[in-house]
SERO-4910 file (N, C-alpha, C, O; in steps of 0.05 Angstrom, whole numbers):
BEGIN
 pado doro    nc1    nc2    nc3   cac1   cac2   cac3    cc1    cc2    cc3    oc1    oc2    oc3
  Met    A  -2941    974  -2769  -2941    994  -2792  -2917   1010  -2783  -2912   1016  -2760
  Ser    A  -2900   1015  -2807  -2875   1032  -2801  -2876   1058  -2800  -2894   1066  -2815
  Ser    A  -2865   1077  -2788  -2866   1109  -2784  -2873   1117  -2816  -2892   1131  -2823
  Leu    A  -2856   1106  -2834  -2858   1114  -2861  -2886   1111  -2867  -2901   1131  -2869
  Asp    A  -2898   1078  -2870  -2929   1079  -2873  -2944   1100  -2869  -2956   1115  -2884
  Gln    A  -2939   1100  -2834  -2962   1116  -2826  -2963   1148  -2834  -2983   1162  -2832
  Ala    A  -2938   1158  -2842  -2935   1186  -2849  -2949   1185  -2879  -2962   1204  -2887
  Arg    A  -2947   1164  -2892  -2953   1167  -2921  -2988   1162  -2919  -3003   1175  -2934
  Ala    A  -2999   1141  -2898  -3025   1141  -2895  -3040   1167  -2888  -3062   1174  -2896
  Thr    A  -3024   1179  -2871  -3032   1209  -2859  -3035   1231  -2884  -3055   1246  -2886
  Gln    A  -3019   1230  -2898  -3015   1245  -2920  -3043   1238  -2943  -3061   1255  -2949
  Leu    A  -3041   1219  -2951  -3064   1208  -2966  -3089   1215  -2955  -3107   1220  -2971
  Lys    A  -3093   1216  -2930  -3126   1219  -2920  -3122   1246  -2924  -3141   1253  -2939
  Asn    A  -3108   1266  -2919  -3103   1294  -2916  -3110   1303  -2947  -3124   1322  -2952
  Ile    A  -3096   1286  -2969  -3102   1293  -2995  -3137   1291  -3004  -3151   1305  -3019
  Glu    A  -3141   1268  -2989  -3169   1261  -2997  -3193   1284  -2983  -3216   1290  -2992
  Ser    A  -3181   1295  -2960  -3202   1315  -2944  -3202   1335  -2967  -3223   1342  -2978
  Lys    A  -3175   1346  -2977  -3174   1369  -2987  -3187   1371  -3021  -3199   1389  -3032
  Thr    A  -3180   1342  -3029  -3194   1340  -3054  -3225   1338  -3061  -3235   1346  -3082
  Gly    A  -3241   1321  -3035  -3261   1315  -3039  -3262   1293  -3054  -3283   1289  -3066
  Lys    A  -3243   1275  -3056  -3245   1247  -3073  -3224   1230  -3051  -3206   1236  -3035
  Thr    A  -3239   1203  -3062  -3222   1181  -3049  -3200   1184  -3062  -3197   1200  -3081
  Ile    A  -3177   1164  -3051  -3154   1158  -3067  -3158   1137  -3096  -3145   1139  -3117
  Val    A  -3173   1123  -3090  -3191   1104  -3114  -3193   1118  -3136  -3187   1110  -3158
  Glu    A  -3206   1145  -3127  -3223   1166  -3149  -3200   1180  -3160  -3201   1185  -3184
  Leu    A  -3182   1186  -3148  -3161   1207  -3157  -3142   1184  -3176  -3133   1193  -3197
  Arg    A  -3138   1166  -3173  -3123   1145  -3192  -3136   1150  -3219  -3126   1161  -3238
  Ala    A  -3165   1139  -3216  -3177   1138  -3238  -3181   1169  -3252  -3189   1172  -3275
  Ile    A  -3176   1188  -3236  -3178   1213  -3251  -3156   1215  -3263  -3158   1222  -3286
  Ile    A  -3128   1210  -3252  -3103   1204  -3265  -3104   1192  -3289  -3101   1201  -3311
  Lys    A  -3109   1166  -3281  -3114   1146  -3313  -3129   1160  -3333  -3120   1161  -3356
  Gly    A  -3149   1169  -3327  -3164   1186  -3345  -3158   1203  -3357  -3174   1209  -3375
  Thr    A  -3132   1221  -3353  -3123   1244  -3370  -3108   1234  -3391  -3106   1246  -3413
  Gly    A  -3096   1207  -3384  -3079   1201  -3409  -3051   1212  -3402  -3032   1199  -3413
  Leu    A  -3046   1225  -3393  -3020   1242  -3382  -3001   1212  -3366  -3010   1196  -3350
  Ile    A  -2980   1214  -3375  -2959   1191  -3367  -2933   1205  -3354  -2921   1195  -3335
  Lys    A  -2927   1225  -3363  -2900   1235  -3347  -2909   1251  -3317  -2925   1270  -3315
  His    A  -2896   1238  -3297  -2893   1254  -3275  -2892   1282  -3270  -2906   1289  -3250
  Gly    A  -2884   1296  -3279  -2891   1329  -3279  -2916   1339  -3290  -2928   1358  -3279
  Glu    A  -2925   1327  -3309  -2946   1332  -3324  -2972   1322  -3304  -2991   1337  -3303
  Ile    A  -2973   1301  -3290  -2996   1292  -3277  -2993   1311  -3248  -3011   1315  -3232
  Arg    A  -2970   1318  -3245  -2969   1337  -3214  -2979   1361  -3226  -2991   1375  -3209
  Gly    A  -2978   1369  -3245  -2983   1400  -3252  -3008   1394  -3251  -3019   1405  -3232
  Met    A  -3025   1376  -3270  -3049   1373  -3270  -3062   1373  -3238  -3075   1392  -3230
  Leu    A  -3057   1356  -3224  -3066   1359  -3196  -3063   1380  -3177  -3078   1386  -3158
  Met    A  -3041   1391  -3183  -3040   1423  -3175  -3059   1442  -3184  -3069   1457  -3168
  Gln    A  -3064   1443  -3206  -3085   1458  -3224  -3111   1451  -3213  -3122   1468  -3199
  Lys    A  -3123   1427  -3218  -3146   1415  -3218  -3155   1416  -3192  -3179   1422  -3187
  Phe    A  -3137   1410  -3171  -3151   1406  -3140  -3133   1430  -3122  -3138   1433  -3098
  Gly    A  -3115   1445  -3135  -3110   1462  -3115  -3092   1448  -3095  -3093   1457  -3072
  Leu    A  -3074   1426  -3100  -3050   1410  -3082  -3028   1432  -3081  -3023   1446  -3101
  Gly    A  -3017   1435  -3062  -2993   1438  -3064  -2973   1420  -3074  -2978   1395  -3072
  Tyr    A  -2943   1430  -3087  -2925   1415  -3095  -2922   1387  -3083  -2922   1367  -3098
  Gly    A  -2920   1386  -3053  -2914   1358  -3037  -2935   1339  -3041  -2929   1315  -3042
  Asp    A  -2957   1348  -3042  -2982   1326  -3039  -2984   1320  -3068  -2983   1297  -3075
  Ala    A  -2986   1344  -3087  -2991   1329  -3123  -2968   1308  -3121  -2975   1285  -3123
  Asn    A  -2939   1314  -3117  -2915   1299  -3121  -2923   1268  -3104  -2922   1248  -3118
  Ser    A  -2928   1268  -3083  -2936   1248  -3070  -2962   1223  -3082  -2963   1199  -3083
  Leu    A  -2976   1242  -3087  -3002   1232  -3098  -2997   1218  -3131  -3010   1200  -3141
  Val    A  -2979   1228  -3141  -2965   1218  -3165  -2950   1192  -3161  -2957   1171  -3172
  His    A  -2929   1195  -3145  -2917   1174  -3133  -2933   1146  -3128  -2930   1125  -3138
  Phe    A  -2950   1156  -3106  -2959   1133  -3097  -2989   1118  -3116  -2998   1097  -3109
  Ala    A  -3001   1132  -3138  -3017   1126  -3158  -2994   1107  -3177  -3000   1084  -3184
  Leu    A  -2970   1118  -3185  -2950   1104  -3203  -2947   1081  -3191  -2952   1060  -3203
  Gln    A  -2938   1081  -3164  -2928   1063  -3149  -2944   1034  -3152  -2938   1011  -3158
  Ser    A  -2970   1048  -3143  -2990   1027  -3138  -2999   1008  -3166  -3007    985  -3166
  Asp    A  -2996   1026  -3185  -2998   1012  -3216  -2978    995  -3222  -2983    974  -3235
  Ala    A  -2949   1001  -3212  -2929    985  -3214  -2930    962  -3200  -2922    941  -3210
  Gln    A  -2940    964  -3172  -2940    942  -3152  -2963    922  -3165  -2960    898  -3167
  Ser    A  -2985    938  -3172  -3005    919  -3183  -3003    902  -3209  -3010    879  -3213
  Ala    A  -2990    919  -3224  -2972    901  -3248  -2957    875  -3238  -2962    852  -3246
  Val    A  -2938    881  -3219  -2918    862  -3204  -2937    840  -3199  -2934    818  -3210
  Glu    A  -2961    847  -3177  -2972    828  -3165  -2991    809  -3192  -2988    785  -3195
  Ala    A  -3006    822  -3206  -3020    809  -3224  -3007    789  -3241  -3018    769  -3250
  Ser    A  -2980    797  -3246  -2965    779  -3268  -2951    757  -3249  -2942    737  -3260
  Gly    A  -2950    761  -3221  -2940    738  -3205  -2909    739  -3203  -2897    721  -3193
  Ala    A  -2898    761  -3212  -2868    767  -3217  -2862    777  -3188  -2877    793  -3177
  Ser    A  -2838    767  -3175  -2825    788  -3152  -2812    810  -3163  -2811    816  -3187
  Ile    A  -2801    825  -3141  -2788    851  -3150  -2758    841  -3166  -2746    852  -3184
  Ala    A  -2751    819  -3155  -2725    811  -3166  -2733    805  -3195  -2716    814  -3211
  Asp    A  -2753    793  -3205  -2760    783  -3229  -2762    813  -3249  -2752    816  -3271
  Val    A  -2776    832  -3236  -2781    855  -3250  -2756    869  -3255  -2752    879  -3277
  Val    A  -2735    868  -3233  -2710    882  -3240  -2692    868  -3262  -2677    881  -3277
  Gly    A  -2694    839  -3262  -2683    823  -3282  -2694    831  -3311  -2678    834  -3330
  Gln    A  -2721    835  -3312  -2729    843  -3338  -2718    875  -3345  -2712    881  -3368
  Ile    A  -2716    891  -3324  -2705    916  -3329  -2673    914  -3343  -2664    928  -3361
  Tyr    A  -2662    895  -3330  -2635    893  -3343  -2631    864  -3364  -2612    849  -3363
  Ala    A  -2650    862  -3380  -2650    841  -3394  -2640    842  -3421  -2634    866  -3425
  Gly    A  -2635    829  -3440  -2623    836  -3467  -2598    850  -3468  -2578    846  -3454
  Thr    A  -2602    866  -3487  -2573    883  -3487  -2565    899  -3465  -2542    908  -3463
  Lys    A  -2584    905  -3446  -2572    917  -3422  -2565    899  -3398  -2559    908  -3376
  Ala    A  -2566    870  -3403  -2559    853  -3378  -2524    859  -3371  -2512    846  -3354
  Glu    A  -2512    877  -3386  -2484    878  -3380  -2482    895  -3361  -2461    894  -3347
  Leu    A  -2501    914  -3356  -2510    934  -3335  -2512    926  -3309  -2505    938  -3288
  Arg    A  -2524    903  -3311  -2532    891  -3279  -2517    892  -3258  -2527    899  -3237
  Pro    A  -2483    882  -3258  -2470    890  -3246  -2464    915  -3233  -2460    916  -3209
  Ile    A  -2464    935  -3248  -2469    966  -3238  -2492    972  -3216  -2489    988  -3197
  His    A  -2512    958  -3222  -2536    958  -3205  -2536    943  -3181  -2547    951  -3160
  Asp    A  -2526    923  -3185  -2520    904  -3159  -2508    916  -3140  -2516    919  -3117
  Lys    A  -2482    925  -3152  -2460    940  -3134  -2474    966  -3124  -2472    969  -3099
  Leu    A  -2489    985  -3137  -2503   1004  -3122  -2514    998  -3100  -2510   1008  -3078
  Met    A  -2536    976  -3108  -2554    964  -3087  -2544    956  -3062  -2556    965  -3041
  Ser    A  -2520    938  -3060  -2509    931  -3042  -2493    951  -3019  -2488    947  -2995
  Ala    A  -2486    973  -3036  -2479    998  -3021  -2497   1012  -3008  -2493   1019  -2985
  Val    A  -2519   1017  -3019  -2542   1033  -3006  -2559   1016  -2989  -2574   1029  -2974
  Thr    A  -2560    989  -2987  -2578    973  -2968  -2557    974  -2943  -2566    966  -2921
  Lys    A  -2532    982  -2943  -2517    983  -2918  -2526   1016  -2902  -2516   1021  -2881
  Phe    A  -2544   1032  -2913  -2550   1057  -2901  -2571   1056  -2883  -2574   1077  -2870
  Gly    A  -2591   1035  -2879  -2610   1030  -2864  -2638   1029  -2879  -2637   1032  -2904
  Pro    A  -2662   1026  -2868  -2689   1019  -2887  -2697   1040  -2906  -2693   1064  -2902
  Phe    A  -2708   1028  -2926  -2711   1040  -2947  -2731   1022  -2963  -2731    998  -2958
  Glu    A  -2750   1036  -2985  -2763   1020  -3001  -2759   1025  -3033  -2760   1046  -3046
  Ser    A  -2754    999  -3042  -2742    993  -3073  -2769    987  -3089  -2781    967  -3085
  Val    A  -2779   1009  -3111  -2800   1003  -3120  -2791   1004  -3148  -2784   1025  -3159
  Pro    A  -2790    973  -3163  -2782    975  -3190  -2811    989  -3212  -2834    983  -3209
  Lys    A  -2801   1006  -3231  -2816   1016  -3245  -2813   1002  -3269  -2802    980  -3267
  Lys    A  -2821   1012  -3299  -2818   1002  -3317  -2788   1002  -3333  -2779    985  -3348
  Gly    A  -2776   1027  -3322  -2746   1023  -3335  -2726   1027  -3313  -2702   1027  -3319
  Tyr    A  -2734   1030  -3286  -2715   1040  -3263  -2724   1029  -3241  -2744   1014  -3240
  Val    A  -2708   1038  -3215  -2722   1029  -3189  -2716   1052  -3175  -2695   1065  -3174
  Ser    A  -2743   1056  -3161  -2737   1084  -3146  -2736   1073  -3116  -2751   1057  -3105
  Leu    A  -2714   1087  -3105  -2706   1078  -3077  -2725   1106  -3062  -2730   1127  -3074
  Arg    A  -2733   1100  -3039  -2755   1116  -3023  -2753   1114  -2999  -2754   1090  -2991
  Arg    A  -2750   1130  -2981  -2759   1136  -2952  -2782   1149  -2947  -2804   1141  -2954
  Lys    A  -2777   1171  -2935  -2807   1191  -2937  -2809   1196  -2966  -2831   1194  -2976
  Lys    A  -2792   1202  -2978  -2792   1207  -3009  -2772   1198  -3025  -2754   1186  -3013
  Gln    A  -2770   1200  -3048  -2751   1184  -3068  -2731   1203  -3060  -2734   1227  -3060
  Phe    A  -2703   1187  -3052  -2677   1197  -3056  -2662   1194  -3081  -2644   1209  -3089
  Ala    A  -2673   1170  -3094  -2651   1155  -3118  -2664   1143  -3135  -2684   1133  -3126
  Met    A  -2659   1140  -3160  -2669   1125  -3181  -2643   1113  -3195  -2622   1125  -3200
  Ile    A  -2649   1088  -3200  -2626   1074  -3214  -2636   1060  -3238  -2657   1048  -3236
  Gly    A  -2626   1059  -3258  -2635   1045  -3279  -2619   1048  -3309  -2606   1068  -3311
  Pro    A  -2620   1033  -3328  -2604   1036  -3354  -2618   1058  -3366  -2642   1062  -3365
  Ala    A  -2599   1076  -3378  -2604   1098  -3390  -2605   1096  -3418  -2620   1108  -3433
  Thr    A  -2584   1073  -3424  -2580   1066  -3452  -2572   1038  -3447  -2570   1030  -3423
  Lys    A  -2565   1017  -3472  -2560    994  -3471  -2528   1002  -3457  -2521    981  -3446
  Ser    A  -2510   1021  -3453  -2485   1021  -3450  -2481   1042  -3426  -2460   1055  -3424
  Arg    A  -2495   1045  -3412  -2500   1068  -3391  -2524   1068  -3367  -2548   1066  -3373
  Val    A  -2514   1070  -3343  -2538   1063  -3327  -2536   1095  -3313  -2516   1108  -3314
  Glu    A  -2557   1101  -3304  -2563   1127  -3297  -2569   1133  -3270  -2593   1129  -3269
  Val    A  -2560   1143  -3242  -2567   1148  -3218  -2578   1178  -3220  -2565   1197  -3228
  Gly    A  -2604   1177  -3212  -2612   1202  -3203  -2610   1209  -3175  -2610   1191  -3158
  Leu    A  -2610   1232  -3170  -2606   1237  -3136  -2628   1259  -3131  -2634   1275  -3149
  Asn    A  -2637   1259  -3108  -2659   1281  -3095  -2639   1294  -3071  -2637   1281  -3050
  Met    A  -2627   1316  -3074  -2619   1330  -3052  -2609   1358  -3059  -2602   1364  -3082
  Met    A  -2610   1373  -3039  -2604   1404  -3041  -2578   1409  -3033  -2564   1395  -3019
  Gly    A  -2570   1434  -3046  -2549   1446  -3037  -2516   1440  -3043  -2496   1450  -3033
  Val    A  -2521   1418  -3064  -2492   1405  -3071  -2486   1420  -3094  -2503   1429  -3110
  Lys    A  -2461   1421  -3096  -2450   1440  -3121  -2445   1419  -3143  -2431   1399  -3137
  Ala    A  -2457   1423  -3170  -2449   1406  -3188  -2421   1399  -3199  -2404   1417  -3198
  Thr    A  -2414   1378  -3210  -2385   1376  -3216  -2389   1368  -3249  -2411   1369  -3260
  Pro    A  -2368   1361  -3260  -2371   1345  -3287  -2378   1313  -3282  -2381   1297  -3301
  Arg    A  -2379   1308  -3262  -2393   1281  -3254  -2425   1279  -3245  -2442   1262  -3250
  Leu    A  -2426   1300  -3234  -2451   1303  -3216  -2469   1323  -3229  -2472   1345  -3219
  Leu    A  -2478   1317  -3248  -2493   1337  -3271  -2525   1350  -3252  -2545   1338  -3244
  Gln    A  -2519   1370  -3251  -2546   1384  -3243  -2565   1384  -3262  -2557   1390  -3285
  Leu    A  -2593   1378  -3260  -2612   1377  -3275  -2631   1402  -3274  -2628   1418  -3255
  Pro    A  -2647   1407  -3289  -2665   1431  -3289  -2689   1422  -3273  -2701   1400  -3272
  Pro    A  -2692   1448  -3259  -2719   1446  -3245  -2747   1435  -3250  -2760   1443  -3269
  Gly    A  -2758   1418  -3234  -2787   1407  -3240  -2785   1380  -3248  -2806   1371  -3257
  Gly    A  -2761   1361  -3249  -2758   1339  -3259  -2759   1313  -3227  -2761   1318  -3203
  Met    A  -2757   1296  -3235  -2758   1276  -3220  -2736   1272  -3197  -2740   1263  -3175
  Cys    A  -2707   1283  -3210  -2683   1287  -3189  -2671   1316  -3202  -2672   1328  -3224
  Gln    A  -2659   1320  -3174  -2636   1346  -3178  -2611   1339  -3193  -2600   1357  -3206
  Tyr    A  -2602   1317  -3192  -2579   1313  -3201  -2578   1278  -3212  -2590   1258  -3203
  Thr    A  -2555   1281  -3236  -2555   1254  -3250  -2522   1247  -3248  -2504   1264  -3246
  Ile    A  -2519   1221  -3248  -2496   1210  -3250  -2496   1189  -3272  -2515   1174  -3272
  His    A  -2473   1187  -3292  -2480   1169  -3311  -2452   1149  -3306  -2429   1157  -3299
  Leu    A  -2459   1120  -3311  -2440   1100  -3303  -2440   1076  -3326  -2459   1064  -3336
  Thr    A  -2416   1075  -3329  -2410   1055  -3350  -2402   1030  -3350  -2404   1013  -3368
  Ser    A  -2389   1029  -3316  -2380   1004  -3309  -2379   1007  -3278  -2379   1029  -3266
  Ala    A  -2380    981  -3264  -2382    978  -3233  -2357    989  -3218  -2358    993  -3193
  Ala    A  -2332    995  -3237  -2310   1005  -3218  -2322   1036  -3215  -2311   1047  -3195
  Glu    A  -2339   1049  -3228  -2346   1075  -3221  -2362   1079  -3197  -2368   1101  -3188
  Val    A  -2370   1052  -3186  -2384   1063  -3162  -2364   1063  -3140  -2357   1042  -3130
  Asp    A  -2353   1087  -3131  -2335   1092  -3113  -2346   1101  -3093  -2370   1097  -3089
  Lys    A  -2328   1117  -3074  -2331   1135  -3048  -2345   1155  -3054  -2366   1158  -3042
  Glu    A  -2340   1168  -3068  -2350   1199  -3078  -2380   1185  -3087  -2398   1194  -3073
  Leu    A  -2387   1169  -3105  -2417   1170  -3108  -2432   1155  -3086  -2455   1161  -3081
  Ile    A  -2420   1138  -3073  -2434   1128  -3044  -2438   1151  -3032  -2462   1156  -3027
  Ala    A  -2420   1169  -3025  -2426   1196  -3013  -2446   1213  -3018  -2460   1223  -3001
  Trp    A  -2450   1217  -3042  -2472   1229  -3051  -2498   1215  -3052  -2517   1229  -3049
  Ile    A  -2503   1188  -3056  -2523   1173  -3050  -2530   1171  -3024  -2552   1163  -3017
  Arg    A  -2509   1178  -3005  -2519   1175  -2975  -2524   1201  -2967  -2534   1201  -2944
  Gln    A  -2521   1225  -2978  -2531   1252  -2971  -2555   1250  -2985  -2572   1264  -2973
  Ala    A  -2566   1238  -3003  -2591   1240  -3017  -2609   1222  -3001  -2633   1228  -3000
  Tyr    A  -2600   1200  -2988  -2608   1186  -2969  -2621   1201  -2940  -2644   1201  -2933
  Asp    A  -2605   1211  -2929  -2601   1226  -2909  -2621   1244  -2909  -2637   1243  -2890
  Ser    A  -2624   1265  -2930  -2644   1282  -2934  -2668   1277  -2933  -2682   1293  -2921
  Ser    A  -2682   1251  -2946  -2701   1236  -2952  -2717   1227  -2930  -2739   1217  -2933
  Gly    A  -2707   1230  -2906  -2730   1223  -2887  -2718   1211  -2859  -2734   1205  -2841
***
């Protein structure tokens, strides 16, 4: 078991202790609420169980990731198949942007790539980036990092979202040293 897996297992065990519920029970509660937005689910967990932001956030990630992984396993699809579905149809022209980004990120070191419904979450101890088609003509890269000054290209997002910054890309040529440096900074700060 990697140190990342050990840390996650310890945190989930602590969440079970704090709430008096098993992870299976907590996932069922989350599903039972009908909430689908990450921030809404996190807020509900904080209010209902008195969890801190970090624990609630991790629990939402785990529950949603488990759902996504279960869907992948149930369908028999590989991660590559799910990513292929994200970039299917009118979004197929955006796949070279995604591939160029992933090629650069894999050089940083170990991380987890978790495909969601419409994007791919990149995680170490916590999520450091999200990559996915925002529209049929634009890929959005969401980044989690602190203390970086926004620019016309690096857009700061309002607090409480999944990421602190976003960058919009319309061609693989926009995957440049500046963008890779920002992703690297997010990677380094995530664990």
